[in-house]
C-alpha positions in Angstrom: 50.7 280.3 -19.7 49.6 277.6 -21.0 48.3 276.9 -24.5 44.9 275.1 -22.7 44.4 279.2 -20.6 44.9 280.6 -23.9 41.5 279.0 -25.7 39.8 281.5 -23.2 41.5 284.4 -23.9 41.2 283.9 -27.6 37.3 283.4 -27.2 36.8 286.7 -25.6 37.8 288.2 -28.4 36.3 285.6 -32.0 33.7 283.1 -31.7 35.7 280.7 -33.2 39.0 279.1 -32.0 40.6 275.6 -34.0 42.2 273.1 -32.9 43.6 271.6 -36.1 42.1 268.2 -37.1 40.2 267.9 -33.9 37.5 270.7 -34.2 36.8 274.2 -33.2 35.3 276.2 -30.0 32.3 278.1 -31.1 31.0 280.7 -28.8 27.6 281.1 -28.7 25.4 283.9 -26.7 21.0 283.8 -25.0 19.2 286.8 -24.9 17.6 287.8 -21.8 14.6 285.6 -21.1 12.0 285.4 -17.7 13.1 282.4 -15.7 10.4 279.4 -15.5 9.0 279.7 -12.2 8.6 283.5 -13.9 10.0 285.0 -10.5 13.2 286.9 -12.0 14.7 287.9 -15.4 18.0 286.4 -16.2 20.6 287.9 -18.4 21.9 287.6 -21.5 24.6 285.5 -21.3 27.3 283.2 -23.0 28.3 279.9 -23.6 30.8 277.3 -25.7 30.5 274.4 -27.9 33.0 272.1 -29.7 32.4 271.7 -33.3 33.9 268.8 -34.7 33.2 269.5 -38.2 35.3 272.8 -38.0 38.6 270.9 -38.3 40.5 273.5 -41.0 43.1 276.2 -39.0 41.8 279.0 -38.1 45.3 280.2 -36.9 43.8 282.0 -34.0 46.4 280.4 -31.7 49.1 280.8 -33.9 49.1 284.4 -34.7 48.5 284.6 -30.7 51.7 283.2 -29.7 53.5 285.3 -32.8 52.4 288.3 -31.8 52.7 287.4 -28.0 56.0 285.4 -27.6 57.9 286.8 -30.6 58.4 283.8 -32.0 58.2 282.7 -35.4 54.9 281.1 -37.6 56.5 277.6 -37.8 57.5 277.6 -34.2 54.1 278.8 -33.3 52.6 276.0 -35.4 54.7 273.5 -34.1 53.5 274.5 -30.4 49.8 274.0 -31.9 50.0 270.9 -33.6 51.9 269.0 -29.9 48.6 270.9 -28.1 46.5 268.8 -30.8 48.4 265.7 -29.8 47.8 265.7 -26.2 44.3 266.6 -26.4 43.6 263.9 -29.0 46.2 260.9 -26.6 43.9 261.7 -23.6 40.8 261.7 -25.5 41.7 258.2 -27.2 42.0 257.0 -23.3 38.8 258.3 -22.4 40.0 260.6 -20.4 39.1 264.4 -20.1 40.9 267.2 -21.1 40.3 270.7 -19.1 40.3 273.9 -20.4 40.1 276.8 -17.6 37.3 279.1 -18.0 36.0 277.3 -21.1 34.9 274.1 -20.0 36.2 270.1 -20.4 36.3 268.0 -23.6 35.2 264.3 -23.2 35.3 261.3 -25.9 31.9 259.1 -25.9 31.9 255.5 -26.3 30.5 256.3 -30.3 33.9 258.5 -30.5 31.8 261.8 -30.3 33.8 264.7 -28.8 31.5 266.8 -26.6 32.3 269.9 -24.4 31.0 269.8 -20.8 31.1 274.0 -20.6 32.6 275.3 -17.0 29.2 276.8 -14.8 32.2 278.4 -12.5 32.8 280.8 -15.4 29.9 282.8 -14.3 31.5 286.6 -15.3 31.5 285.2 -18.6 28.7 282.9 -19.2 26.1 285.8 -17.8 28.5 289.0 -19.1 28.9 289.8 -15.0 25.3 290.3 -14.5 22.7 289.2 -12.2 19.6 288.1 -12.3 16.8 290.6 -11.2 14.0 289.6 -9.4 10.3 290.0 -9.9 8.1 291.5 -6.8 5.1 289.7 -7.1 2.0 292.1 -7.9 0.3 293.9 -4.9 -3.9 294.2 -4.9 -4.6 297.6 -4.0 -6.7 297.2 -0.6 -9.1 300.3 -1.3 -11.7 300.4 -4.6 -10.5 303.0 -7.3 -12.8 306.0 -7.4 -13.7 307.3 -10.6 -12.8 311.2 -11.1 -16.2 312.6 -10.3 -16.5 311.0 -7.0 -13.0 312.6 -6.6 -14.2 316.2 -7.0 -17.2 315.8 -5.4 -15.3 314.6 -2.7 -12.7 317.2 -2.9 -15.9 319.9 -3.2 -17.3 318.7 0.4 -13.7 318.7 2.0 -13.7 322.5 1.2 -17.0 323.8 2.3 -16.5 321.5 5.6 -13.0 323.8 6.6 -14.4 326.9 4.6 -15.8 329.6 7.7 -18.6 330.4 4.9 -22.3 328.8 5.9 -23.8 326.6 3.2 -26.4 329.3 2.4 -23.3 331.5 1.8 -22.0 329.6 -0.3 -24.7 328.7 -2.9 -25.1 332.3 -3.3 -21.4 332.5 -5.0 -22.3 333.0 -8.9 -20.5 331.0 -10.7 -17.7 332.5 -13.8 -19.1 332.8 -17.4 -17.2 331.2 -19.6 -15.3 334.1 -21.6 -16.7 334.4 -24.8 -14.4 333.5 -27.7 -13.5 336.6 -29.7 -14.3 336.5 -33.9 -10.9 336.6 -34.6 -11.7 334.4 -37.7 -13.5 337.4 -39.0 -11.0 339.6 -38.2 -7.9 337.9 -39.8 -9.8 338.4 -42.9 -10.2 342.0 -43.4 -6.1 341.9 -43.6 -5.9 339.1 -45.7 -8.5 340.4 -48.2 -6.7 343.9 -48.5 -2.9 342.2 -49.1 -4.8 340.4 -52.3 -6.2 343.3 -53.4 -3.2 345.3 -53.3 -1.1 341.9 -54.7 -4.1 341.9 -57.7 -3.7 345.7 -58.7 0.3 345.6 -58.7 0.6 343.3 -60.9 -2.0 344.7 -63.1 0.2 348.1 -63.0 3.2 346.3 -63.6 2.3 344.2 -66.6 1.9 345.9 -70.1 -0.3 343.1 -71.7 -2.6 343.9 -68.6 -2.9 347.5 -69.4 -7.1 346.5 -70.7 -6.9 350.6 -70.5 -4.3 351.2 -72.9 -5.8 348.9 -75.8 -6.4 351.0 -79.6 -9.5 350.7 -80.8 -9.8 348.3 -83.5 -11.2 349.4 -86.7 -14.1 346.9 -88.6 -13.7 346.7 -91.9 -16.7 345.9 -94.1 -16.6 342.9 -96.2 -16.7 343.3 -99.9 -19.6 341.6 -101.8 -18.5 338.1 -103.5 -16.9 338.4 -107.0 -19.7 335.7 -108.4 -21.9 337.9 -107.0 -20.8 341.1 -108.7 -20.3 339.5 -111.9 -24.0 338.2 -111.7 -24.9 342.0 -110.6 -23.0 343.4 -113.5 -25.1 341.3 -116.0 -28.4 341.9 -115.0 -28.0 345.6 -114.2 -26.5 348.7 -115.9 -22.9 349.2 -115.2 -22.9 352.4 -113.1 -25.4 350.7 -110.9 -23.7 347.8 -110.5 -20.2 349.3 -108.9 -19.5 349.7 -105.7 -20.4 353.9 -104.7 -17.0 354.3 -103.4 -15.3 354.3 -107.2 -18.4 356.8 -108.5 -16.1 359.6 -109.4 -16.9 362.6 -107.5 -18.0 365.6 -109.1 -15.8 368.4 -108.0 -12.6 366.2 -107.9 -9.7 366.9 -110.2 -8.7 363.5 -110.6 -8.9 362.7 -114.7 -12.1 361.1 -115.9 -11.0 358.1 -116.1 -10.2 357.1 -112.7 -12.0 358.2 -109.8 -11.7 359.4 -106.5 -10.4 355.9 -104.7 -8.2 355.3 -107.8 -10.2 352.9 -109.2 -11.2 352.9 -113.0 -15.2 354.4 -113.6 -17.9 352.4 -114.9 -19.1 355.4 -117.5 -15.8 356.0 -119.8 -14.7 353.7 -122.4 -13.3 350.7 -121.2 -13.7 350.9 -117.6 -16.1 348.0 -117.3 -13.5 346.5 -119.3 -11.0 347.1 -116.7 -13.4 346.1 -113.6 -14.2 342.9 -115.3 -10.5 342.0 -116.0 -9.7 342.7 -112.2 -13.0 340.6 -110.9 -11.7 337.8 -113.2 -8.2 337.7 -111.9 -9.3 337.8 -108.4 -11.6 334.7 -109.1 -8.5 333.0 -110.9 -6.4 334.1 -107.6 -9.1 332.2 -105.0 -9.9 329.4 -107.3 -6.5 328.3 -107.6 -5.1 324.3 -107.7 -1.9 323.4 -107.9 -0.8 321.5 -111.3 -0.9 317.3 -110.7 2.3 316.0 -110.1 3.4 314.3 -113.2 4.1 310.7 -113.3 6.9 309.8 -115.6 7.2 305.9 -115.0 10.4 305.3 -113.5 11.1 304.0 -110.0 13.2 306.1 -107.4 15.3 304.1 -105.5 17.0 305.7 -102.0 20.3 303.6 -101.5 21.9 302.6 -98.7 24.3 300.2 -99.5 25.5 297.6 -102.5 27.0 294.1 -102.1 28.7 291.7 -104.4 27.1 289.0 -102.3 24.0 288.0 -102.2 24.0 287.0 -99.0 25.1 290.0 -97.2 22.5 292.3 -99.1 19.8 290.0 -97.8 21.4 290.2 -94.2 21.1 293.6 -94.5 18.2 294.1 -96.0 16.3 292.2 -92.6 18.1 294.2 -90.3 16.7 297.5 -92.5 13.3 295.6 -92.4 13.3 295.3 -88.3 14.3 299.2 -87.8 11.3 299.9 -89.4 12.4 300.9 -93.0 10.4 299.1 -96.4 14.1 298.1 -98.0 14.3 296.7 -101.5 16.5 294.2 -103.2 17.7 295.6 -106.5 20.6 293.0 -108.7 22.3 295.3 -111.2 25.9 294.6 -113.0 26.7 292.0 -110.6 26.0 293.7 -107.8 23.2 294.1 -104.9 22.0 297.3 -104.2 20.0 297.9 -101.1 17.1 300.4 -100.9 15.5 302.3 -97.9 12.2 303.4 -100.1 11.2 303.6 -102.9 9.2 306.5 -105.2 7.4 306.9 -108.2 7.9 310.5 -108.1 11.6 311.9 -108.6 11.3 315.6 -106.5 9.3 313.4 -103.5 12.0 310.7 -103.4 15.0 313.7 -103.4 13.3 315.5 -100.4 12.8 312.3 -98.6 16.9 311.8 -99.4 17.8 315.5 -98.1 15.6 314.3 -95.0 17.5 311.2 -94.3 21.3 312.6 -94.7 20.2 314.8 -92.2 19.4 312.7 -89.3 22.8 311.1 -90.5 21.9 307.3 -89.6 24.0 306.1 -92.9 27.1 307.0 -94.0 26.2 307.2 -97.6 22.8 307.4 -99.0 22.5 308.2 -103.1 19.3 308.2 -105.6 18.8 305.6 -107.8 16.5 305.7 -110.6 15.3 302.8 -113.3 
């Protein structure tokens, strides 16, 4: 097989086949379309062009020769070079060079190489498909009738073919449409029953919803304010100022100085003083406030790092400030310490130090006081 015939075979497999130094055969495709006179539908087709800008060697012909003839790569390249020389010599002499099934290469007066597509390659051009002819649209002879007219015509035809008279046909009662059953109402009955059963089951198997088993709570009467108790003790006799619950019962065997409820008796000596002492203790407990924090006058710093270079310390301070801390630079003994926070109270500084250590953000943290 001549190399000119190999081009058609390779184009059936690839979209490009190059002639090194001259250009490449390129396969293009056209989709199916309606003809210009709208009388047929043309099938999809292929056609070939020659691209002179694609001059590199894609080795399509070389690889084909190596795989088909079993020759080495250098010999295959030599045969391709000889084919390109023959094509170039023919074109330089203004002679066409034909590639069967593809087309003919020509060179015009401007030295432009073009390809005349081989129209005889119909199978390649249209994938072996033929055009489909389109039949002209035919107008209907009779006028289209509406569905109502068709129905009336059918009824008339039925009456004409029926042996019954017109009077008999008019007496035939028309069937009444069946009344739709109230299925929706019937459907709600089992659904409602199911919902009630589920609600009862949930209440029964959930202990938190057993409202009938909840114990009755006892309301404890509120005690009187200590200040009002003191006022009543000052303005009334001690015996009347003490609640009835702490008055000694007559038949009780409890000692005279203690009432039946376990409280001191106001009628005995020293009982009123004990009641006043207990009331005062309760009042002090209710009005208790935490003593104010005593400031020592020192400042407490949480140190995150110390540097011998002030430049490095300033750099570390800027990084802490960008992270949201409130750093401070503290020069001391030829060192520059950088603190995260500053406190005037030692306890608060220690609590913050423990919190920062628990986060494990810094390797070493310690407290400095000055």
